[in-house]
MILUMTI-432979 format. One record per residue (C-alpha): x, y, z; residue in three letters. Coordinates in nm, 2 decimals. Layout:
      px      py      pz  fiti
       X       Y       Z   ala
...
END
This chain:
      px      py      pz  fiti
   -0.02    0.00    0.00   met
    0.13    0.32   -0.13   ala
    0.23    0.52    0.21   arg
    0.07    0.87    0.04   glu
   -0.28    0.67    0.04   glu
   -0.26    0.69    0.41   leu
   -0.10    1.06    0.50   ala
   -0.31    1.35    0.56   leu
   -0.25    1.62    0.37   lys
   -0.31    1.96    0.44   glu
   -0.45    2.12    0.10   ala
   -0.53    2.51    0.04   ser
   -0.86    2.65   -0.15   ile
   -0.66    2.65   -0.44   lys
   -0.49    2.35   -0.47   glu
   -0.82    2.10   -0.36   ile
   -1.02    2.33   -0.68   phe
   -0.77    2.40   -0.91   asn
   -0.47    2.12   -0.83   gly
   -0.44    1.74   -0.80   tyr
   -0.46    1.74   -1.23   glu
   -0.79    1.83   -1.27   lys
   -0.95    1.57   -1.06   cys
   -1.34    1.50   -1.00   val
   -1.50    1.55   -0.65   tyr
   -1.82    1.28   -0.64   glu
   -2.08    1.31   -0.41   ile
   -2.21    0.95   -0.35   pro
   -2.62    0.91   -0.33   ile
   -2.60    0.83   -0.02   tyr
   -2.47    1.18    0.11   gln
   -2.77    1.41    0.20   arg
   -2.82    1.65   -0.01   asn
   -2.68    2.03    0.05   tyr
   -2.84    2.20    0.30   ala
   -2.63    2.46    0.52   trp
   -2.82    2.77    0.54   gly
   -2.78    3.14    0.64   lys
   -2.62    3.06    0.96   asp
   -2.33    2.82    0.85   glu
   -2.24    3.01    0.55   ile
   -2.24    3.34    0.74   ser
   -2.05    3.17    1.01   ala
   -1.77    3.04    0.73   leu
   -1.75    3.38    0.61   val
   -1.73    3.56    0.90   gln
   -1.48    3.32    1.04   asp
   -1.28    3.39    0.75   ile
   -1.26    3.70    0.71   tyr
   -1.17    3.72    1.08   asp
   -0.85    3.53    1.04   ala
   -0.77    3.73    0.71   tyr
   -0.79    4.10    0.93   ser
   -0.52    3.97    1.16   lys
   -0.25    3.96    0.90   lys
   -0.06    3.71    1.06   ser
    0.03    3.54    0.71   asn
   -0.06    3.25    0.89   lys
   -0.27    2.92    0.80   pro
   -0.65    2.92    0.87   tyr
   -0.78    2.55    0.90   tyr
   -1.17    2.49    0.88   ile
   -1.17    2.15    0.92   gly
   -1.14    1.78    0.72   thr
   -1.23    1.60    0.42   leu
   -1.22    1.25    0.44   val
   -1.23    1.06    0.04   ser
   -1.21    0.76   -0.08   phe
   -0.97    0.79   -0.47   his
   -1.16    0.54   -0.72   lys
   -0.94    0.64   -0.96   gly
   -0.88    0.83   -1.27   asp
   -0.87    1.11   -1.03   asn
   -1.24    1.07   -0.93   val
   -1.22    1.12   -0.54   phe
   -1.57    0.99   -0.36   glu
   -1.66    1.22   -0.09   ile
   -1.72    1.04    0.29   ile
   -1.69    1.32    0.50   asp
   -1.72    1.72    0.46   gly
   -1.92    1.72    0.15   gln
   -2.14    2.02    0.31   gln
   -1.82    2.24    0.35   arg
   -1.67    2.16    0.03   leu
   -2.00    2.25   -0.16   thr
   -2.00    2.55    0.01   thr
   -1.64    2.68   -0.05   leu
   -1.76    2.56   -0.39   arg
   -2.00    2.81   -0.43   ile
   -1.74    3.04   -0.25   leu
   -1.56    3.03   -0.52   leu
   -1.82    3.14   -0.74   asp
   -1.98    3.42   -0.57   val
   -1.54    3.60   -0.56   leu
   -1.57    3.52   -0.95   gly
   -1.27    3.27   -0.89   leu
   -1.21    2.99   -1.15   glu
   -1.27    2.66   -1.09   val
   -1.08    2.38   -1.23   gln
   -1.20    2.04   -1.06   asn
   -1.51    1.94   -1.11   lys
   -1.77    1.86   -0.83   leu
   -2.04    1.67   -0.91   thr
   -2.36    1.48   -0.72   tyr
   -2.33    1.16   -0.83   arg
   -2.72    1.06   -1.01   ala
   -2.83    1.42   -0.90   arg
   -2.93    1.56   -1.22   arg
   -3.08    1.91   -1.08   lys
   -2.83    1.99   -0.83   ser
   -2.52    1.91   -1.12   asp
   -2.69    2.17   -1.32   asn
   -2.70    2.41   -1.08   thr
   -2.39    2.35   -0.93   leu
   -2.30    2.41   -1.32   lys
   -2.42    2.72   -1.38   asn
   -2.38    2.91   -1.05   leu
   -2.51    3.30   -1.05   gly
   -2.67    3.26   -1.40   lys
   -3.07    3.29   -1.46   lys
   -3.23    2.94   -1.49   phe
   -3.51    2.93   -1.68   ser
   -3.82    2.83   -1.53   asn
   -3.83    2.46   -1.68   asp
   -3.53    2.42   -1.53   glu
   -3.51    2.16   -1.26   glu
   -3.32    2.32   -0.99   leu
   -3.15    2.27   -0.65   asp
   -3.33    2.49   -0.45   glu
   -3.08    2.40   -0.15   gly
   -2.76    2.51   -0.35   ile
   -2.96    2.82   -0.53   ile
   -3.04    2.96   -0.13   ser
   -2.66    2.84   -0.06   gly
   -2.55    3.10   -0.34   tyr
   -2.81    3.39   -0.22   lys
   -2.67    3.36    0.13   tyr
   -2.29    3.35    0.05   ala
   -2.39    3.62   -0.17   glu
   -2.55    3.78    0.09   ser
   -2.23    3.70    0.32   ala
   -1.91    3.84    0.09   ile
   -2.15    4.17    0.06   lys
   -2.19    4.24    0.41   asn
   -1.77    4.25    0.45   leu
   -1.86    4.59    0.24   gly
   -1.55    4.56    0.00   phe
   -1.53    4.78   -0.23   gln
   -1.56    4.62   -0.58   glu
   -1.22    4.55   -0.76   gly
   -1.06    4.75   -0.43   gly
   -0.73    4.64   -0.34   lys
   -0.91    4.52    0.03   glu
   -1.11    4.24   -0.16   lys
   -0.83    4.12   -0.36   lys
   -0.58    4.06   -0.07   glu
   -0.94    3.87    0.09   phe
   -0.91    3.68   -0.19   val
   -0.57    3.52   -0.21   ala
   -0.59    3.50    0.14   phe
   -0.89    3.29    0.06   phe
   -0.71    3.08   -0.22   glu
   -0.41    3.03   -0.05   asp
   -0.39    3.09    0.33   lys
   -0.76    2.91    0.40   val
   -0.65    2.56    0.43   arg
   -0.82    2.17    0.49   ile
   -0.67    1.89    0.60   ile
   -0.76    1.62    0.31   his
   -0.73    1.23    0.44   tyr
   -0.76    0.95    0.18   gln
   -0.88    0.65    0.31   val
   -0.65    0.32    0.17   pro
   -0.73    0.18   -0.16   lys
   -0.77   -0.12    0.01   asp
   -0.98   -0.10    0.28   ile
   -1.40   -0.22    0.30   asp
   -1.58    0.08    0.29   leu
   -1.89   -0.09    0.45   asn
   -1.69   -0.18    0.75   his
   -1.53    0.22    0.77   tyr
   -1.89    0.33    0.76   phe
   -2.02    0.11    1.04   glu
   -1.72    0.23    1.24   ile
   -1.77    0.61    1.15   met
   -2.15    0.50    1.26   asn
   -2.09    0.31    1.57   ser
   -1.86    0.58    1.72   arg
   -2.23    0.81    1.82   gly
   -2.24    1.14    1.83   glu
   -1.94    1.30    1.90   gln
   -1.85    1.51    2.25   leu
   -1.94    1.86    2.21   glu
   -1.72    2.11    2.37   lys
   -2.00    2.21    2.59   his
   -2.07    1.88    2.71   glu
   -1.66    1.90    2.77   ile
   -1.69    2.20    3.01   val
   -1.99    2.08    3.20   lys
   -1.80    1.77    3.29   ala
   -1.50    1.97    3.39   lys
   -1.73    2.21    3.57   leu
   -1.92    1.97    3.77   met
   -1.66    1.74    3.89   ser
   -1.57    2.04    4.15   lys
   -1.88    2.06    4.31   leu
   -2.07    1.82    4.56   ala
   -2.37    1.58    4.50   asp
   -2.60    1.84    4.58   asp
   -2.46    2.11    4.41   glu
   -2.38    1.84    4.09   lys
   -2.79    1.79    4.11   lys
   -2.85    2.16    4.11   ala
   -2.60    2.25    3.82   phe
   -2.68    1.95    3.55   asn
   -3.09    2.09    3.65   ile
   -2.99    2.46    3.56   ile
   -2.76    2.32    3.22   trp
   -3.00    2.14    3.11   glu
   -3.31    2.40    3.16   ser
   -3.09    2.67    3.00   cys
   -2.97    2.42    2.70   ala
   -3.33    2.42    2.60   glu
   -3.25    2.75    2.38   met
   -3.61    2.79    2.17   asn
   -3.83    2.78    2.45   ile
   -3.89    2.98    2.78   tyr
   -3.65    2.85    3.03   val
   -3.93    2.85    3.29   gln
   -4.12    2.55    3.06   gln
   -3.78    2.36    3.08   ser
   -3.72    2.40    3.46   phe
   -3.78    2.10    3.65   val
   -4.20    2.11    3.75   lys
   -4.18    2.06    4.13   asn
   -4.01    2.42    4.28   asn
   -4.05    2.65    3.98   lys
   -4.24    2.91    4.26   glu
   -3.92    2.90    4.46   asp
   -3.79    3.05    4.14   ile
   -3.94    3.23    3.90   phe
   -4.27    3.31    4.16   gly
   -4.61    3.23    4.23   glu
   -4.72    3.29    3.84   lys
   -4.39    3.22    3.69   his
   -4.30    3.55    3.60   asp
   -4.08    3.69    3.74   arg
   -3.66    3.60    3.89   phe
   -3.69    3.58    4.29   ile
   -3.38    3.33    4.40   val
   -3.07    3.50    4.49   glu
   -2.81    3.27    4.54   ser
   -2.71    2.94    4.37   phe
   -2.75    2.76    4.72   glu
   -3.12    2.88    4.73   gln
   -3.13    2.69    4.43   ile
   -2.97    2.37    4.56   val
   -3.15    2.41    4.85   lys
   -3.50    2.43    4.67   ser
   -3.41    2.11    4.46   ile
   -3.31    1.90    4.75   gly
   -3.65    1.99    4.93   ala
   -3.86    1.90    4.58   ala
   -3.97    1.55    4.60   glu
   -3.83    1.49    4.20   asp
   -3.73    1.12    4.17   lys
   -3.64    1.19    3.84   glu
   -3.28    1.38    3.95   tyr
   -3.08    1.19    4.18   gln
   -2.70    1.15    4.24   lys
   -2.58    1.20    3.90   ile
   -2.21    1.09    3.78   ser
   -2.00    1.23    3.51   leu
   -2.04    0.92    3.31   lys
   -2.43    0.99    3.33   asp
   -2.36    1.35    3.22   ile
   -2.16    1.24    2.94   ile
   -2.40    0.99    2.79   asn
   -2.67    1.22    2.87   lys
   -3.01    1.09    2.98   trp
   -2.99    0.75    2.82   gly
   -3.34    0.67    2.60   glu
   -3.56    0.68    2.87   glu
   -3.46    0.96    3.08   gly
   -3.41    1.16    2.71   glu
   -3.82    1.04    2.71   ala
   -3.92    1.16    3.04   lys
   -3.75    1.46    3.04   glu
   -3.88    1.59    2.67   lys
   -4.24    1.52    2.81   lys
   -4.20    1.79    3.08   gln
   -4.11    2.05    2.85   ile
   -4.39    2.19    2.66   glu
   -4.35    2.28    2.31   thr
   -4.59    2.56    2.23   lys
   -4.42    2.88    2.28   asp
   -4.13    2.81    2.12   ser
   -3.94    3.06    1.93   phe
   -3.63    3.09    1.71   ile
   -3.37    3.17    1.95   pro
   -3.14    3.49    1.91   ile
   -2.83    3.28    1.98   ile
   -2.73    2.90    2.07   asp
   -2.60    2.76    2.38   phe
   -2.25    2.77    2.36   pro
   -2.19    3.11    2.30   asn
   -2.49    3.17    2.52   phe
   -2.24    3.03    2.77   leu
   -1.95    3.27    2.66   leu
   -2.18    3.53    2.74   ile
   -2.22    3.43    3.09   val
   -1.87    3.31    3.16   leu
   -1.77    3.73    3.07   lys
   -2.05    3.87    3.25   ile
   -1.96    3.62    3.55   ser
   -1.58    3.76    3.53   gln
   -1.62    4.13    3.49   met
   -1.55    4.22    3.83   asn
   -1.27    4.01    3.89   glu
   -0.95    4.17    3.94   gln
   -0.68    4.12    3.63   gly
   -0.93    4.02    3.40   phe
   -0.91    4.12    3.06   asp
   -1.27    4.17    2.88   ala
   -1.12    4.32    2.59   asn
   -0.94    3.98    2.53   gly
   -1.17    3.77    2.63   phe
   -1.31    3.64    2.27   ile
   -1.71    3.59    2.19   leu
   -1.71    3.29    1.98   asp
   -1.78    2.92    2.09   asp
   -1.43    2.80    1.90   lys
   -1.29    2.98    2.22   glu
   -1.55    2.77    2.45   leu
   -1.28    2.54    2.63   ile
   -1.04    2.79    2.58   asn
   -1.18    3.04    2.81   glu
   -1.34    2.84    3.08   phe
   -0.99    2.68    3.10   asp
   -0.86    2.99    3.12   lys
   -1.08    3.14    3.36   ala
   -0.99    2.90    3.61   lys
   -1.29    2.77    3.79   met
   -1.30    2.69    4.18   asp
   -1.61    2.59    4.30   ser
   -1.72    2.94    4.42   asp
   -1.69    3.03    4.05   lys
   -1.88    2.76    3.89   ile
   -2.20    2.81    4.18   lys
   -2.18    3.20    4.09   lys
   -2.17    3.10    3.70   phe
   -2.43    2.87    3.77   ala
   -2.67    3.11    3.93   tyr
   -2.57    3.39    3.66   asn
   -2.67    3.13    3.36   leu
   -3.02    3.10    3.50   leu
   -3.09    3.41    3.57   lys
   -2.89    3.54    3.24   ala
   -3.14    3.27    3.05   arg
   -3.49    3.43    3.26   phe
   -3.36    3.80    3.12   phe
   -3.26    3.66    2.78   leu
   -3.61    3.48    2.72   asp
   -3.83    3.77    2.89   asn
   -3.64    4.09    2.84   tyr
   -3.47    4.04    2.48   val
   -3.63    4.03    2.17   val
   -3.70    3.67    2.02   his
   -3.80    3.60    1.68   his
   -4.14    3.39    1.62   ser
   -4.15    3.10    1.40   lys
   -4.40    3.28    1.14   glu
   -4.24    3.42    0.80   glu
   -4.21    3.70    0.75   asp
   -4.50    3.90    0.65   ser
   -4.61    4.28    0.57   pro
   -4.84    4.24    0.90   asp
   -4.71    4.09    1.10   asn
   -4.40    4.18    1.32   asn
   -4.21    3.84    1.42   pro
   -3.99    4.02    1.68   trp
   -4.11    4.05    2.04   ser
   -4.05    4.09    2.43   ile
   -4.28    3.89    2.61   gln
   -4.31    3.73    2.95   thr
   -4.44    3.39    3.00   arg
   -4.66    3.30    3.36   asp
   -4.78    3.02    3.47   lys
   -5.08    2.94    3.28   glu
   -4.88    2.96    2.94   gly
   -5.02    3.33    2.89   asn
   -4.79    3.57    2.73   leu
   -4.77    3.96    2.81   lys
   -4.54    4.23    2.67   asn
   -4.28    4.27    2.95   thr
   -4.21    4.61    2.91   val
   -4.50    4.86    2.90   gly
   -4.46    5.17    2.73   thr
   -4.11    5.15    2.65   ser
   -4.24    4.84    2.46   gln
   -4.24    4.95    2.08   asp
   -3.89    5.15    2.08   glu
   -3.70    4.84    2.28   leu
   -3.82    4.60    2.04   val
   -3.69    4.80    1.74   his
   -3.37    4.90    1.92   leu
   -3.30    4.54    2.01   leu
   -3.42    4.41    1.68   ser
   -3.22    4.66    1.47   met
   -2.87    4.55    1.67   phe
   -2.99    4.16    1.59   glu
   -3.05    4.20    1.21   val
   -2.70    4.37    1.21   ala
   -2.56    4.14    1.41   phe
   -2.68    3.80    1.27   thr
   -2.37    3.57    1.32   ala
   -2.45    3.37    1.68   arg
   -2.10    3.44    1.73   gln
   -1.95    3.79    1.89   arg
   -2.30    3.90    1.98   lys
   -2.13    4.21    2.20   asn
   -2.50    4.41    2.23   tyr
   -2.63    4.10    2.40   leu
   -2.34    4.08    2.63   phe
   -2.39    4.46    2.72   tyr
   -2.78    4.42    2.77   cys
   -2.75    4.12    3.01   leu
   -2.48    4.24    3.19   phe
   -2.70    4.54    3.27   tyr
   -3.01    4.33    3.33   leu
   -2.81    4.12    3.56   leu
   -2.62    4.40    3.75   asn
   -2.86    4.71    3.78   asp
   -3.17    4.66    3.66   tyr
   -3.44    4.71    3.89   asp
   -3.78    4.69    3.70   gly
   -3.78    5.00    3.60   asn
   -3.83    4.97    3.20   thr
   -3.76    5.33    3.10   val
   -3.45    5.28    3.25   asp
   -3.38    5.00    3.07   tyr
   -3.50    5.18    2.76   leu
   -3.26    5.44    2.81   ala
   -2.97    5.20    2.87   phe
   -3.02    5.05    2.54   val
   -3.10    5.36    2.32   lys
   -2.77    5.47    2.49   glu
   -2.57    5.15    2.40   leu
   -2.72    5.23    2.04   ala
   -2.62    5.59    2.04   asp
   -2.24    5.42    2.21   arg
   -2.22    5.20    1.86   tyr
   -2.26    5.41    1.62   phe
   -2.10    5.78    1.77   ile
   -1.79    5.54    1.95   gly
   -1.70    5.30    1.72   val
   -1.85    5.36    1.37   tyr
   -1.82    5.74    1.35   met
   -1.42    5.71    1.52   asp
   -1.20    5.56    1.22   glu
   -0.91    5.47    1.45   asp
   -1.20    5.17    1.64   lys
   -1.26    5.04    1.26   leu
   -1.03    4.90    0.98   asn
   -1.01    4.93    0.58   ala
   -1.36    4.82    0.55   asn
   -1.51    5.02    0.81   his
   -1.58    4.70    1.01   arg
   -1.48    4.72    1.40   pro
   -1.18    4.61    1.56   lys
   -1.11    4.35    1.78   pro
   -1.18    4.54    2.13   gly
   -1.40    4.82    1.99   ser
   -1.74    4.77    2.16   phe
   -1.57    4.70    2.50   asp
   -1.32    4.98    2.44   glu
   -1.67    5.20    2.44   val
   -1.91    5.07    2.62   met
   -1.63    4.99    2.90   leu
   -1.50    5.41    2.95   ala
   -1.63    5.57    3.22   lys
   -1.69    5.90    3.02   asn
   -2.01    6.00    2.93   ser
   -2.18    6.02    2.58   leu
   -2.13    6.32    2.36   asn
   -2.36    6.33    2.11   arg
   -2.31    6.61    1.91   thr
   -2.52    6.78    1.69   lys
   -2.39    6.78    1.29   leu
   -2.14    7.03    1.31   thr
   -1.88    7.09    1.01   glu
   -1.65    6.89    1.20   lys
   -1.91    6.55    1.28   thr
   -1.99    6.57    0.91   lys
   -1.62    6.62    0.76   ala
   -1.56    6.31    0.99   ala
   -1.83    6.11    0.83   phe
   -1.84    6.20    0.49   ile
   -1.40    6.10    0.52   asp
   -1.55    5.75    0.60   met
   -1.87    5.68    0.40   tyr
   -1.81    5.92    0.12   gly
   -2.04    6.18   -0.04   asp
   -2.02    6.13   -0.41   gly
   -1.64    6.29   -0.45   thr
   -1.50    5.97   -0.36   glu
   -1.58    5.64   -0.32   ala
   -1.68    5.47    0.00   thr
   -1.48    5.14    0.06   lys
   -1.79    5.04    0.26   gly
   -2.06    5.14    0.50   ile
   -2.15    4.83    0.78   pro
   -2.51    4.71    0.80   leu
   -2.51    4.88    1.13   phe
   -2.53    5.20    0.99   val
   -2.83    5.18    0.79   phe
   -3.00    4.99    1.12   asn
   -2.94    5.30    1.29   tyr
   -3.08    5.53    1.04   ile
   -3.35    5.40    0.98   asp
   -3.44    5.34    1.34   tyr
   -3.36    5.70    1.36   arg
   -3.60    5.72    1.07   leu
   -3.90    5.55    1.31   trp
   -3.84    5.72    1.63   lys
   -3.89    6.05    1.44   leu
   -4.23    5.95    1.32   tyr
   -4.28    5.82    1.65   asp
   -4.24    6.16    1.83   thr
   -4.34    6.37    1.60   asp
   -4.60    6.24    1.34   ala
   -4.80    5.91    1.51   lys
   -5.17    5.92    1.42   asn
   -5.15    6.28    1.32   leu
   -5.40    6.35    1.03   asp
   -5.30    6.47    0.71   lys
   -5.33    6.86    0.72   glu
   -5.18    6.88    1.00   ser
   -4.90    7.12    1.03   pro
   -4.66    6.91    1.21   lys
   -4.71    6.59    0.97   arg
   -4.60    6.85    0.68   lys
   -4.31    6.92    0.88   ala
   -4.19    6.52    0.94   phe
   -4.24    6.51    0.57   phe
   -4.01    6.83    0.48   ser
   -3.75    6.71    0.74   thr
   -3.75    6.40    0.53   leu
   -3.69    6.56    0.17   gly
   -4.04    6.44    0.05   cys
   -4.38    6.43   -0.04   glu
   -4.61    6.28    0.21   asp
   -4.69    5.88    0.11   phe
   -4.86    5.83    0.43   gly
   -4.76    5.69    0.77   leu
   -4.90    5.30    0.71   lys
   -4.52    5.25    0.65   val
   -4.39    5.41    0.94   phe
   -4.64    5.20    1.14   asp
   -4.60    4.88    1.00   arg
   -4.21    4.91    1.00   phe
   -3.94    4.69    1.15   tyr
   -3.65    4.51    1.11   phe
   -3.68    4.26    0.91   ser
   -3.41    3.97    0.84   arg
   -3.42    3.95    0.51   thr
   -3.28    4.33    0.46   arg
   -2.90    4.15    0.42   thr
   -2.85    4.34    0.06   ser
   -2.66    4.67   -0.02   leu
   -2.89    4.87   -0.28   glu
   -2.77    5.11   -0.52   his
   -3.11    5.26   -0.60   tyr
   -2.91    5.43   -0.91   tyr
   -2.77    5.12   -1.03   pro
   -2.42    5.02   -1.12   gln
   -2.45    4.88   -1.42   ala
   -2.58    5.25   -1.54   asn
   -2.25    5.37   -1.42   val
   -2.13    5.66   -1.69   ile
   -2.33    5.41   -1.94   ala
   -2.40    5.73   -2.14   asp
   -2.31    6.12   -2.16   glu
   -2.39    6.25   -1.84   gly
   -2.38    5.91   -1.67   gly
   -2.31    5.90   -1.26   leu
   -1.92    5.82   -1.17   asn
   -1.84    5.53   -0.94   glu
   -1.80    5.81   -0.67   ala
   -2.12    5.95   -0.70   gln
   -2.35    5.64   -0.72   ile
   -2.08    5.47   -0.40   asn
   -2.22    5.69   -0.10   cys
   -2.49    5.67    0.18   leu
   -2.71    5.86   -0.03   gly
   -2.76    5.62   -0.30   asn
   -2.72    5.32   -0.05   phe
   -3.04    5.14    0.12   ala
   -3.07    4.76    0.25   met
   -3.30    4.54    0.10   ile
   -3.36    4.13    0.11   gly
   -3.10    4.00   -0.13   ser
   -3.37    3.81   -0.32   glu
   -3.53    4.17   -0.48   ala
   -3.17    4.25   -0.50   asn
   -3.04    4.01   -0.74   ser
   -3.34    4.02   -0.93   ser
   -3.38    4.41   -0.97   gly
   -3.02    4.53   -0.92   ser
   -3.00    4.66   -1.26   asn
   -3.30    4.84   -1.32   trp
   -3.33    5.21   -1.33   ser
   -3.50    5.41   -1.08   pro
   -3.79    5.44   -1.22   lys
   -3.83    5.08   -1.33   ala
   -3.80    4.99   -0.94   lys
   -4.03    5.25   -0.84   leu
   -4.29    5.02   -1.06   asp
   -4.16    4.71   -0.91   his
   -4.10    4.74   -0.54   tyr
   -4.42    4.97   -0.49   leu
   -4.63    4.73   -0.72   asp
   -5.00    4.67   -0.55   lys
   -4.96    4.32   -0.68   ser
   -4.73    4.25   -0.39   lys
   -4.50    4.07   -0.71   lys
   -4.19    4.15   -0.48   ile
   -4.24    4.05   -0.14   asn
   -4.27    4.40    0.03   pro
   -4.04    4.29    0.35   val
   -3.80    4.26    0.14   ser
   -3.77    4.67    0.02   val
   -3.93    4.74    0.41   ala
   -3.62    5.05    0.46   ser
   -3.76    5.33    0.54   leu
   -3.48    5.50    0.39   lys
   -3.53    5.32    0.09   phe
   -3.88    5.43    0.05   arg
   -3.83    5.78    0.11   ile
   -3.57    5.75   -0.19   met
   -3.78    5.56   -0.40   met
   -4.07    5.86   -0.32   gln
   -3.82    6.15   -0.38   ile
   -3.72    5.95   -0.74   cys
   -4.12    5.99   -0.76   lys
   -4.15    6.32   -0.69   asp
   -3.89    6.47   -0.90   lys
   -3.92    6.22   -1.17   gly
   -3.53    6.17   -1.14   arg
   -3.27    6.01   -0.93   trp
   -3.01    6.18   -1.03   glu
   -2.68    6.32   -0.80   phe
   -2.84    6.61   -0.68   glu
   -3.12    6.44   -0.53   glu
   -2.84    6.18   -0.39   ile
   -2.65    6.48   -0.26   lys
   -2.97    6.63   -0.08   glu
   -3.13    6.31    0.00   his
   -2.77    6.23    0.23   gln
   -2.80    6.58    0.36   glu
   -3.13    6.49    0.50   lys
   -3.03    6.23    0.65   met
   -2.72    6.34    0.86   leu
   -2.96    6.61    0.97   arg
   -3.16    6.33    1.12   ile
   -2.88    6.13    1.28   ile
   -2.73    6.40    1.43   phe
   -2.96    6.71    1.53   glu
   -3.30    6.51    1.59   lys
END
């Protein structure tokens, strides 16, 4: 047997797809269809970008690829096909050539889709919708990095992607019995996840009664898609969440231990580390699931491992010598961060208490997304508390609407489940400073938004070349003791904004999604303060639309507005395809500034990116709703379209005037 067949080979993306002497990667019929979604693709792109941003020139490893060499340079993919297909899609999105073919054996529509990525398909073609969606998510993820097309930064990123992103490629020996190999792989069962390893390490340092309480807290908090009041053991909920299960009343881990010890619950007796690793076994798992009511479930905004990291950081904030800036909110660092924390029994008990308390506040005081599809008539975001009878009520009273808008604004801007710094600050406030005054909570979240915009996105020193925050930027601004200086639009602040994001004299190097979300929030807030429920003849309403720079298009758009998770694509209202297309056309700098940009859904952007401004009016405002109104539900974009409708044109004069209006609203209102 040749030695090279047994060796692990480190391969770059360029080697995988443009080396190996024109090989073919074959996805066999027994492998499942391509199934990566937005979260997985966005996380992969973000991880690669983060590695590139470090400028260390070191290889970045993204996993393994296991294949069986069938001969004639054909490799049957045994493991890693989801990642391999995603990389193939990313190569196409980045405009890179692919020499080595990736094929789905006996799946004609998957093959056809891969061969024609990015092209328009006829209506009668059979397509792999998973791959089509993957391409759109990948395209959106790359766009969200904010690269200027053809710019130096993008070229450097592409070079890093091709040369420094590495896969460990393992070829199984030619004479191996593949059926036996699959049996071995399947018999391993589910591999122990990082958070289970952390749990075992922590519980090993606790007494038996403490282990039982810790286990109940951990497993209750791990069910991220239902209220923690639902998943907690039934017999002692009142001790933890009050008589109606709508408050958090316990004050220490020791109280939880005492409460659980007093409860006559035979399901949770002494638990060993072996039990932890093996979870509950089939019988125990079935019993546990019966206790968990599945109604009132929602789409969580964070997964359990990354939530653990947020709670760990909160738990260490007041420890002497703790480096908040150096703490990494990324589940890849989960075991490492817990090891660095040097958790003794006292720290573990403090962490367990904070875990349950933070989970209660996450569920009841931070937004979550319903499982219903986004629609114009249904805002899927809510902040609700669940009581003992299963009733849901709005949590924060008169602050409800604005808090929902603010928190969903953050969530849509920072969708990746890693690095949710805004969520850390909200939970840190709720655990340490919240006294039941929802007005104060709203004031905190408003200041959080302002600090993000003014302290980070308006400070060139805290941004990289593409105007993305450098590591530690958010902590540096949020943990500073100085008060926030909200300046009006002076020549100095205007110049600072233009230097970073452009005004048409020089093309922007990128405008972050948060900036657009912040503008839409400020527009909604202006409506909520100055124009809500006013009739059309009201002088205040006329003044409101004058401030926006357009004619009155009604208040319904503002009243129904919410931050949809579908709006992930940057839209040029004056299209790039028309740049200097004829005499007098706009140049690159003029179309690449804030006044000509808005955020819309990637599907709407891909279908209409080359339409003229007037054509977009006809399509996006079409009452037949052929294009989902949610996908173009940006208040800024609606104002831009109304200006075009009012003036019958959208040229640089309109772009510049619109940008000036937006800057005044951001800084002065």
